[in-house]
Backbone as CSV, one residue per row, in Angstrom:
resi,resn,N_x,N_y,N_z,CA_x,CA_y,CA_z,C_x,C_y,C_z
1,MET,138.122,96.649,157.643,138.822,96.519,156.368,139.325,95.096,156.125
2,GLN,139.762,94.448,157.228,140.252,93.082,157.051,139.133,92.165,156.567
3,GLY,137.898,92.407,157.027,136.768,91.617,156.549,136.589,91.753,155.053
4,THR,136.753,92.966,154.546,136.640,93.196,153.100,137.707,92.428,152.337
5,LEU,138.908,92.390,152.880,139.992,91.656,152.231,139.671,90.166,152.155
6,PHE,139.149,89.614,153.238,138.832,88.192,153.256,137.679,87.865,152.299
7,VAL,136.664,88.742,152.236,135.534,88.516,151.336,135.989,88.540,149.883
8,SER,136.795,89.536,149.530,137.279,89.624,148.151,138.199,88.456,147.809
9,GLN,138.924,87.969,148.824,139.788,86.802,148.587,138.959,85.580,148.224
10,THR,137.796,85.379,148.891,136.934,84.245,148.538,136.387,84.412,147.123
11,GLY,136.109,85.662,146.740,135.637,85.918,145.381,136.690,85.584,144.344
12,LEU,137.954,85.947,144.620,139.035,85.635,143.692,139.206,84.122,143.552
13,THR,139.134,83.414,144.683,139.289,81.961,144.656,138.168,81.309,143.852
14,ALA,136.931,81.795,144.053,135.780,81.226,143.355,135.874,81.462,141.849
15,GLN,136.233,82.681,141.448,136.329,82.976,140.019,137.490,82.239,139.364
16,ASP,138.566,82.024,140.129,139.685,81.250,139.600,139.259,79.808,139.345
17,ALA,138.471,79.242,140.270,137.974,77.874,140.090,137.051,77.785,138.876
18,LYS,136.201,78.802,138.702,135.295,78.794,137.549,136.071,78.913,136.244
19,MET,137.109,79.732,136.232,137.920,79.865,135.023,138.619,78.549,134.689
20,THR,139.034,77.818,135.717,139.660,76.517,135.496,138.666,75.551,134.852
21,ALA,137.410,75.560,135.336,136.381,74.693,134.752,136.110,75.071,133.300
22,ILE,136.052,76.371,133.018,135.810,76.828,131.644,136.949,76.401,130.732
23,SER,138.178,76.542,131.210,139.326,76.161,130.387,139.329,74.661,130.111
24,ASN,138.899,73.858,131.098,138.824,72.414,130.887,137.741,72.072,129.868
25,ASN,136.610,72.782,129.936,135.548,72.569,128.952,136.040,72.870,127.541
26,LEU,136.720,73.997,127.385,137.211,74.386,126.062,138.313,73.444,125.571
27,ALA,139.141,72.971,126.506,140.215,72.055,126.117,139.655,70.741,125.567
28,ASN,138.461,70.361,126.031,137.870,69.085,125.631,136.756,69.246,124.597
29,VAL,136.750,70.358,123.881,135.676,70.602,122.923,135.633,69.543,121.823
30,ASN,136.765,68.894,121.546,136.802,67.853,120.517,136.922,66.453,121.106
31,THR,136.753,66.328,122.424,136.810,65.022,123.074,135.466,64.318,122.918
32,ILE,135.495,63.104,122.388,134.256,62.367,122.143,133.509,62.130,123.452
33,ALA,132.211,62.472,123.451,131.287,62.234,124.567,131.665,62.985,125.840
34,PHE,132.498,64.022,125.717,132.851,64.801,126.915,131.626,65.549,127.420
35,LYS,131.472,65.580,128.749,130.376,66.299,129.391,130.939,67.495,130.148
36,LYS,130.415,68.679,129.832,130.947,69.914,130.403,130.696,69.973,131.906
37,ASP,131.567,70.728,132.582,131.445,70.969,134.018,130.800,72.316,134.271
38,ARG,129.990,72.367,135.319,129.430,73.641,135.776,129.770,73.801,137.250
39,MET,130.334,74.963,137.595,130.690,75.219,138.986,129.442,75.576,139.781
40,VAL,129.406,75.098,141.020,128.287,75.384,141.920,128.819,76.182,143.097
41,PHE,128.229,77.367,143.341,128.678,78.255,144.407,127.582,78.433,145.459
42,ASN,128.011,78.707,146.681,127.109,79.092,147.768,127.690,80.301,148.483
43,ASP,126.810,81.166,148.995,127.319,82.239,149.837,127.689,81.668,151.202
44,LEU,128.688,82.269,151.853,129.150,81.824,153.160,128.216,82.339,154.253
45,PHE,128.494,81.933,155.484,127.653,82.335,156.618,127.679,83.863,156.794
46,TYR,126.684,84.377,157.504,126.549,85.819,157.716,126.824,86.168,159.174
47,GLN,127.489,87.281,159.365,127.707,87.823,160.713,126.495,88.683,161.074
48,LYS,125.726,88.232,162.062,124.502,88.928,162.449,124.791,89.933,163.564
49,GLN,124.547,91.197,163.245,124.670,92.241,164.263,123.382,92.320,165.074
50,PHE,122.252,92.267,164.386,120.953,92.128,165.045,119.954,91.546,164.059
51,GLN,118.923,90.924,164.586,117.965,90.181,163.784,116.781,91.064,163.400
52,ALA,116.258,90.850,162.191,115.025,91.534,161.804,113.899,91.122,162.752
53,GLY,113.110,92.101,163.193,112.028,91.825,164.135,112.429,91.952,165.585
54,ALA,113.717,92.273,165.824,114.166,92.443,167.209,113.505,93.676,167.821
55,GLN,113.253,93.607,169.101,112.603,94.716,169.804,113.563,95.897,169.937
56,MET,113.108,97.070,169.464,113.869,98.301,169.642,113.521,98.938,170.984
57,ASP,112.259,98.823,171.347,111.785,99.282,172.650,110.534,98.472,172.977
58,ALA,109.791,98.908,173.947,108.631,98.136,174.391,107.544,98.027,173.331
59,GLN,107.534,98.948,172.372,106.444,98.966,171.402,106.884,98.764,169.950
60,ASN,108.156,98.913,169.665,108.620,98.918,168.267,109.624,97.796,168.015
61,GLN,109.562,97.280,166.778,110.499,96.246,166.334,111.299,96.748,165.140
62,ARG,112.475,96.167,164.982,113.307,96.535,163.832,112.716,95.942,162.555
63,PRO,112.490,96.760,161.522,111.935,96.220,160.270,112.949,95.394,159.484
64,ASN,114.222,95.689,159.679,115.279,94.980,158.952,116.370,94.561,159.924
65,GLY,117.053,93.495,159.555,118.192,93.063,160.342,119.482,93.631,159.777
66,LEU,120.574,93.331,160.443,121.906,93.716,159.961,122.749,92.454,159.917
67,GLN,122.923,91.946,158.698,123.709,90.727,158.488,124.753,91.014,157.424
68,ILE,125.998,90.800,157.788,127.113,91.101,156.887,127.660,89.791,156.332
69,GLY,127.651,89.676,155.014,128.147,88.459,154.376,129.647,88.322,154.486
70,THR,130.105,87.064,154.410,131.543,86.793,154.534,132.135,86.198,153.262
71,GLY,131.379,86.224,152.183,131.968,85.800,150.914,131.258,84.639,150.256
72,VAL,131.986,83.926,149.423,131.444,82.853,148.597,132.345,81.633,148.721
73,GLN,131.764,80.464,148.515,132.554,79.246,148.505,132.145,78.367,147.323
74,VAL,133.103,77.572,146.839,132.831,76.602,145.778,132.273,75.343,146.433
75,VAL,131.038,74.980,146.093,130.400,73.802,146.671,130.807,72.542,145.918
76,GLY,130.921,72.643,144.615,131.294,71.471,143.825,131.200,71.758,142.346
77,THR,131.450,70.727,141.564,131.299,70.807,140.113,130.196,69.838,139.706
78,GLN,129.399,70.236,138.753,128.292,69.409,138.279,128.516,69.058,136.817
79,LYS,128.543,67.754,136.526,128.644,67.297,135.145,127.282,67.449,134.473
80,MET,127.272,68.088,133.326,126.038,68.313,132.584,125.881,67.206,131.537
81,PHE,124.987,66.251,131.818,124.823,65.109,130.921,123.773,65.388,129.847
82,VAL,123.947,66.518,129.177,123.108,66.852,128.032,123.664,66.116,126.810
83,GLN,122.786,65.634,125.955,123.206,64.887,124.764,124.083,65.759,123.874
84,GLY,125.233,65.203,123.456,126.103,65.900,122.526,125.656,65.695,121.090
85,THR,126.240,66.452,120.190,125.896,66.357,118.770,126.371,65.022,118.194
86,ALA,125.531,64.396,117.379,125.894,63.131,116.728,126.855,63.411,115.580
87,LEU,127.982,62.711,115.576,129.001,62.852,114.535,129.030,61.580,113.696
88,THR,128.772,61.694,112.416,128.764,60.525,111.532,130.187,60.185,111.114
89,THR,130.617,58.957,111.390,131.960,58.509,111.028,131.924,57.409,109.974
90,GLY,130.880,56.592,109.993,130.788,55.484,109.058,131.585,54.262,109.464
91,ALA,132.376,54.359,110.550,133.175,53.215,111.004,132.275,52.153,111.612
92,GLU,132.518,50.900,111.288,131.652,49.806,111.742,131.660,49.632,113.252
93,THR,132.778,49.931,113.891,132.879,49.699,115.335,132.594,50.958,116.149
94,ASP,132.205,52.045,115.498,131.792,53.258,116.220,130.312,53.156,116.550
95,ALA,129.947,53.575,117.765,128.542,53.529,118.175,128.274,54.653,119.166
96,SER,127.121,55.258,119.047,126.716,56.300,119.992,125.396,55.916,120.631
97,ILE,125.172,56.452,121.824,123.918,56.220,122.534,123.026,57.433,122.321
98,ILE,121.881,57.224,121.712,120.908,58.296,121.531,119.886,58.182,122.655
99,GLY,120.082,58.963,123.687,119.213,58.874,124.851,120.008,58.547,126.097
100,LYS,119.360,57.884,127.028,119.928,57.628,128.345,120.727,56.336,128.358
101,GLY,121.839,56.340,129.112,122.602,55.114,129.294,124.096,55.310,129.142
102,PHE,124.851,54.309,129.605,126.307,54.311,129.519,126.780,52.942,129.047
103,PHE,127.851,52.932,128.252,128.541,51.680,127.955,129.262,51.230,129.227
104,GLN,129.392,49.923,129.382,130.092,49.376,130.540,131.466,48.882,130.099
105,ILE,132.501,49.323,130.824,133.881,49.026,130.472,134.558,48.305,131.636
106,GLU,135.277,47.226,131.335,135.975,46.477,132.379,137.351,47.088,132.634
107,MET,137.597,47.485,133.887,138.879,48.073,134.273,139.911,46.970,134.516
108,PRO,141.198,47.314,134.532,142.242,46.295,134.755,142.089,45.537,136.065
109,ASP,141.490,46.179,137.092,141.322,45.504,138.381,140.021,44.710,138.459
110,GLY,139.297,44.621,137.350,138.074,43.845,137.323,136.818,44.612,137.645
111,THR,136.943,45.863,138.107,135.766,46.679,138.398,135.198,47.236,137.100
112,THR,134.023,47.838,137.214,133.330,48.356,136.029,133.346,49.879,136.016
113,ALA,133.707,50.436,134.879,133.612,51.880,134.656,132.537,52.109,133.597
114,TYR,132.141,53.350,133.452,131.020,53.677,132.567,131.419,54.815,131.638
115,SER,130.931,54.762,130.413,131.365,55.737,129.416,130.266,55.966,128.382
116,ARG,130.255,57.179,127.834,129.394,57.485,126.682,130.195,57.412,125.382
117,ASP,131.489,57.159,125.496,132.380,57.128,124.337,132.263,55.777,123.647
118,GLY,131.776,55.788,122.406,131.601,54.549,121.653,132.649,54.324,120.592
119,GLN,133.852,54.883,120.770,134.947,54.625,119.820,135.550,53.261,120.137
120,PHE,134.995,52.218,119.582,135.490,50.877,119.863,136.441,50.405,118.770
121,HIS,137.345,49.530,119.197,138.338,48.958,118.289,138.366,47.446,118.509
122,ILE,139.007,46.742,117.611,139.166,45.294,117.741,140.623,45.018,118.094
123,ASN,140.856,44.362,119.239,142.240,44.093,119.647,142.753,42.803,119.002
124,SER,143.941,42.390,119.398,144.570,41.216,118.768,143.832,39.923,119.062
125,ASP,143.009,39.927,120.116,142.213,38.742,120.444,140.820,38.794,119.817
126,GLY,140.540,39.841,119.053,139.253,39.979,118.399,138.175,40.611,119.261
127,MET,138.527,41.051,120.484,137.535,41.636,121.384,137.314,43.110,121.071
128,LEU,136.070,43.566,121.288,135.776,44.992,121.176,136.297,45.693,122.424
129,VAL,137.156,46.700,122.215,137.768,47.437,123.331,137.650,48.931,123.049
130,ASN,137.822,49.745,124.109,137.809,51.192,123.909,139.198,51.663,123.464
131,ALA,139.372,52.966,123.357,140.633,53.511,122.832,141.821,53.181,123.724
132,SER,141.569,52.883,125.008,142.650,52.530,125.935,142.886,51.033,126.006
133,GLY,142.150,50.258,125.203,142.330,48.818,125.179,141.532,48.074,126.227
134,LEU,140.607,48.758,126.903,139.793,48.112,127.928,138.557,47.498,127.284
135,PRO,138.231,46.251,127.631,137.141,45.548,126.939,135.756,46.024,127.352
136,LEU,134.836,45.896,126.422,133.435,46.203,126.657,132.812,45.092,127.497
137,ILE,131.838,45.450,128.321,131.058,44.470,129.092,129.628,44.475,128.558
138,PRO,129.065,43.286,128.229,129.725,41.972,128.165,130.705,41.903,126.993
139,GLN,131.716,41.064,127.136,132.750,40.972,126.114,132.168,40.415,124.821
140,ILE,132.567,41.054,123.720,132.113,40.620,122.393,133.346,40.379,121.536
141,THR,133.445,39.186,120.981,134.603,38.806,120.172,134.200,38.722,118.698
142,ILE,134.977,39.386,117.870,134.731,39.406,116.424,135.563,38.309,115.762
143,PRO,134.950,37.425,114.978,135.729,36.373,114.302,136.769,36.965,113.352
144,GLU,137.875,36.256,113.232,138.970,36.742,112.377,138.560,36.831,110.923
145,ASN,137.631,35.948,110.502,137.218,35.925,109.100,135.936,36.719,108.843
146,ALA,135.596,37.632,109.785,134.397,38.456,109.600,134.637,39.472,108.493
147,THR,133.657,39.614,107.623,133.775,40.567,106.515,132.928,41.811,106.718
148,GLY,132.113,41.818,107.740,131.274,42.984,108.025,130.671,42.876,109.414
149,ILE,130.564,44.002,110.101,130.022,44.026,111.464,128.782,44.898,111.470
150,SER,127.760,44.439,112.174,126.523,45.204,112.289,126.156,45.338,113.763
151,ILE,125.817,46.561,114.173,125.358,46.818,115.539,123.950,47.375,115.441
152,GLY,122.992,46.637,115.982,121.595,47.050,115.912,121.268,48.116,116.937
153,THR,120.122,48.749,116.764,119.692,49.783,117.713,119.439,49.203,119.099
154,ASP,119.194,47.883,119.169,118.975,47.230,120.463,120.256,46.649,121.038
155,GLY,121.400,46.972,120.423,122.690,46.515,120.928,123.135,45.161,120.417
156,THR,122.364,44.535,119.543,122.754,43.233,119.002,123.915,43.394,118.026
157,VAL,125.007,42.663,118.281,126.189,42.731,117.419,126.241,41.471,116.569
158,SER,126.298,41.659,115.251,126.348,40.538,114.315,127.507,40.751,113.351
159,ALA,127.929,39.658,112.743,129.010,39.744,111.756,128.742,38.776,110.618
160,VAL,129.098,39.207,109.439,129.031,38.331,108.266,130.379,37.639,108.153
161,VAL,130.339,36.310,108.230,131.574,35.522,108.202,131.788,34.983,106.790
162,ALA,133.043,34.978,106.374,133.371,34.486,105.035,132.871,33.050,104.849
163,GLY,132.189,32.814,103.736,131.661,31.495,103.434,130.260,31.268,103.926
164,SER,129.665,32.281,104.614,128.299,32.147,105.115,127.473,33.316,104.615
165,ALA,126.276,33.044,104.170,125.414,34.099,103.646,124.661,34.813,104.757
166,GLU,124.387,34.103,105.852,123.621,34.680,106.952,124.559,35.276,108.008
167,PRO,124.214,36.453,108.552,125.042,37.036,109.618,124.976,36.210,110.892
168,GLU,126.067,36.175,111.597,126.178,35.418,112.853,126.074,36.380,114.040
169,GLU,125.170,36.095,114.971,125.018,36.949,116.156,126.152,36.678,117.128
170,LEU,126.829,37.752,117.553,128.016,37.615,118.400,127.758,37.982,119.862
171,GLY,126.733,38.745,120.123,126.454,39.167,121.497,125.587,40.401,121.514
172,ASN,125.333,40.894,122.709,124.482,42.073,122.884,125.151,43.092,123.797
173,ILE,125.151,44.328,123.367,125.665,45.411,124.201,124.597,45.791,125.223
174,GLN,124.955,45.774,126.477,124.048,46.162,127.555,124.422,47.557,128.049
175,LEU,123.436,48.363,128.359,123.675,49.704,128.876,123.400,49.762,130.377
176,ALA,123.983,50.743,131.033,123.747,50.986,132.459,123.239,52.408,132.625
177,SER,122.410,52.624,133.620,121.920,53.967,133.913,121.985,54.204,135.412
178,PHE,121.931,55.483,135.800,122.011,55.878,137.202,120.920,56.888,137.493
179,ILE,120.381,56.813,138.716,119.340,57.761,139.093,119.901,59.177,139.177
180,ASN,121.200,59.305,139.490,121.857,60.607,139.550,123.198,60.535,138.836
181,PRO,123.212,60.623,137.502,124.491,60.539,136.771,125.463,61.648,137.146
182,GLY,124.926,62.781,137.643,125.816,63.858,138.072,126.686,63.474,139.248
183,GLY,126.301,62.386,139.953,127.095,61.924,141.082,128.220,60.992,140.691
184,LEU,128.323,60.627,139.410,129.423,59.780,138.959,130.748,60.525,139.076
185,GLU,131.802,59.765,139.343,133.134,60.371,139.478,133.922,60.198,138.186
186,PRO,134.309,61.303,137.531,135.132,61.171,136.324,136.563,60.791,136.701
187,ILE,137.139,59.820,136.003,138.495,59.376,136.314,139.434,59.562,135.128
188,GLY,138.983,60.281,134.099,139.790,60.462,132.903,139.573,59.318,131.920
189,GLY,140.075,59.490,130.729,139.907,58.466,129.703,138.474,58.301,129.252
190,ASN,137.663,59.363,129.415,136.234,59.326,129.065,135.473,58.306,129.907
191,LEU,135.931,58.055,131.131,135.339,57.044,131.996,134.809,57.663,133.286
192,PHE,133.761,57.045,133.821,133.202,57.421,135.118,133.099,56.174,135.971
193,ILE,133.126,56.378,137.297,132.914,55.254,138.207,131.772,55.595,139.157
194,GLU,131.154,54.553,139.655,130.012,54.680,140.557,130.440,55.259,141.900
195,THR,129.587,56.091,142.498,129.778,56.594,143.850,128.465,56.434,144.615
196,GLN,128.515,56.700,145.908,127.280,56.670,146.681,126.311,57.741,146.199
197,GLY,126.861,58.853,145.691,126.007,59.927,145.199,125.276,59.570,143.923
198,SER,125.877,58.723,143.092,125.244,58.344,141.816,124.177,57.280,142.000
199,GLY,124.303,56.513,143.073,123.417,55.368,143.242,123.950,54.169,142.478
200,ALA,123.346,53.019,142.694,123.773,51.788,142.022,123.309,51.785,140.568
201,PRO,124.070,51.140,139.673,123.673,51.111,138.253,122.509,50.166,138.007
202,ASN,121.688,50.539,137.046,120.621,49.677,136.545,120.995,49.258,135.125
203,GLU,120.952,47.972,134.865,121.369,47.470,133.565,120.157,47.130,132.720
204,GLY,120.255,47.399,131.414,119.125,47.116,130.555,119.496,47.021,129.091
205,VAL,118.512,46.728,128.285,118.685,46.558,126.838,118.430,47.890,126.149
206,PRO,119.302,48.304,125.237,119.076,49.555,124.502,117.715,49.566,123.825
207,GLY,117.018,50.682,123.970,115.711,50.832,123.345,114.552,50.365,124.196
208,GLU,114.826,49.665,125.288,113.758,49.202,126.166,113.684,50.078,127.408
209,ASP,112.490,50.134,127.994,112.249,50.957,129.181,112.704,52.389,128.900
210,TYR,113.589,52.914,129.733,114.032,54.305,129.582,115.411,54.411,128.939
211,PHE,115.957,53.300,128.455,117.293,53.333,127.866,117.240,53.858,126.437
212,GLY,118.316,54.550,126.037,118.415,55.051,124.679,118.758,53.935,123.701
213,ILE,118.748,54.276,122.434,119.100,53.307,121.396,120.558,53.506,120.994
214,ILE,121.096,52.521,120.315,122.478,52.590,119.836,122.458,52.815,118.321
215,LYS,123.286,53.753,117.898,123.358,54.067,116.462,124.772,53.782,115.978
216,GLN,124.881,52.817,115.067,126.188,52.429,114.531,126.714,53.477,113.557
217,GLY,128.040,53.589,113.496,128.667,54.508,112.544,128.614,55.956,112.955
218,THR,128.260,56.237,114.207,128.230,57.608,114.710,128.896,57.664,116.076
219,LEU,129.299,58.855,116.467,129.856,59.096,117.794,129.177,60.319,118.388
220,GLU,129.148,60.381,119.700,128.572,61.535,120.389,129.663,62.569,120.636
221,GLY,129.466,63.766,120.133,130.441,64.825,120.344,130.331,65.434,121.738
222,ALA,131.295,66.265,122.084,131.256,66.968,123.362,130.058,67.917,123.383
223,ASN,129.466,68.089,124.559,128.313,68.989,124.664,128.739,70.393,125.075
224,VAL,129.940,70.793,124.679,130.475,72.120,124.995,130.073,73.106,123.908
225,ASN,129.410,74.193,124.312,129.065,75.272,123.399,130.174,76.324,123.499
226,VAL,131.001,76.400,122.463,132.180,77.270,122.512,131.792,78.729,122.718
227,ALA,130.760,79.192,122.037,130.336,80.589,122.160,129.912,80.901,123.594
228,GLN,129.141,79.978,124.201,128.694,80.196,125.577,129.865,80.179,126.551
229,GLU,130.822,79.287,126.310,132.003,79.233,127.179,132.820,80.521,127.081
230,MET,132.904,81.100,125.888,133.631,82.356,125.718,132.938,83.490,126.467
231,VAL,131.602,83.508,126.400,130.850,84.526,127.144,131.072,84.359,128.640
232,ASP,131.002,83.113,129.118,131.230,82.848,130.540,132.644,83.228,130.954
233,MET,133.599,83.006,130.065,134.986,83.337,130.375,135.163,84.841,130.556
234,ILE,134.541,85.617,129.669,134.642,87.074,129.776,133.990,87.556,131.071
235,ALA,132.794,87.021,131.383,132.101,87.415,132.613,132.920,87.040,133.844
236,THR,133.544,85.864,133.816,134.363,85.421,134.945,135.592,86.305,135.100
237,GLN,136.198,86.679,133.986,137.362,87.555,134.038,137.004,88.910,134.624
238,ARG,135.841,89.449,134.228,135.417,90.743,134.764,135.126,90.636,136.264
239,ALA,134.497,89.537,136.683,134.219,89.350,138.108,135.513,89.237,138.899
240,TYR,136.502,88.572,138.339,137.813,88.459,139.004,138.454,89.832,139.155
241,GLU,138.385,90.634,138.079,138.970,91.979,138.120,138.289,92.847,139.182
242,MET,136.958,92.741,139.284,136.232,93.548,140.266,136.591,93.145,141.684
243,ASN,136.734,91.836,141.933,137.150,91.390,143.262,138.564,91.862,143.587
244,ALA,139.426,91.867,142.573,140.792,92.368,142.786,140.779,93.862,143.097
245,LYS,139.880,94.624,142.444,139.774,96.061,142.721,139.263,96.313,144.130
246,VAL,138.327,95.467,144.595,137.841,95.598,145.973,138.987,95.389,146.950
247,MET,139.821,94.391,146.677,140.966,94.128,147.551,141.934,95.299,147.544
248,THR,142.162,95.877,146.365,143.048,97.047,146.274,142.467,98.236,147.027
249,ALA,141.157,98.470,146.893,140.507,99.576,147.593,140.584,99.391,149.099
250,ALA,140.380,98.148,149.574,140.478,97.885,151.010,141.891,98.132,151.505
251,ASP,142.873,97.760,150.709,144.274,97.993,151.086,144.567,99.484,151.174
252,GLU,144.059,100.262,150.220,144.277,101.709,150.249,143.597,102.336,151.466
253,MET,142.425,101.842,151.846,141.741,102.360,153.031,142.529,102.054,154.283
254,LEU,143.132,100.861,154.342,143.965,100.514,155.492,145.208,101.405,155.558
255,GLN,145.801,101.711,154.398,146.948,102.613,154.370,146.584,103.990,154.878
256,THR,145.395,104.484,154.461,144.932,105.788,154.928,144.735,105.773,156.444
257,LEU,144.158,104.699,156.971,143.922,104.580,158.394,145.245,104.545,159.158
258,ASN,146.226,103.823,158.627,147.540,103.765,159.281,148.197,105.116,159.349
259,ARG,148.047,105.914,158.289,148.658,107.256,158.278,147.987,108.167,159.306
260,MET,146.724,107.907,159.607,146.002,108.735,160.578,146.349,108.404,162.013
261,LEU,146.876,107.191,162.236,147.200,106.764,163.604,148.568,107.275,164.038
């Protein structure tokens, strides 16, 4: 009976973790460029009473083994880097990546973080920064007398300056990609950092090789499907209830056994 209690306890823990992931997905349904989490589970080791194919006697073998499972464990969370819906904003400094790649953001300590969030703003120094005030890499400065900003599909940033008929090229947005983006570590603020699991970043020009293009005046929405998350939530709740019932049944069996002793 104690084995049953421990197995059901692992089930409760696993379903609680999945419900937490679902709630985080739903909480970020309106977060720009948010990537949903998917829980990854594995069954635990098995207690082997005897192996399939073991000799029963000199001439016969067991057709089946006897292996009793010990429950489930949470292996990790997987970020699903599926393209989110394009949201048209019309803002000159908004940009989304259609395809593969990440914007590069300079952290306060000088390291580089990566983001799909293209909500850029112009700070007091004229630099393009994200919503937290962190500058884009490479840094692009907008002239104070600029009357219009243009971001090309290849990442070229230009501005029309007062008194000039021709647009002035200000710089180029470079994208980064990873062989395993699921290995990136989310640190909040719509930012990810490199890990050994993600591999080293590859830098390139938007629209070239395997990199996506940049579309001005749009943002990438969260890739959370609310209807699917609601279905998963109901299924997770039912699985939690069933594991709790198993624990209750095991407890009642132990009570019956105690009364018999």
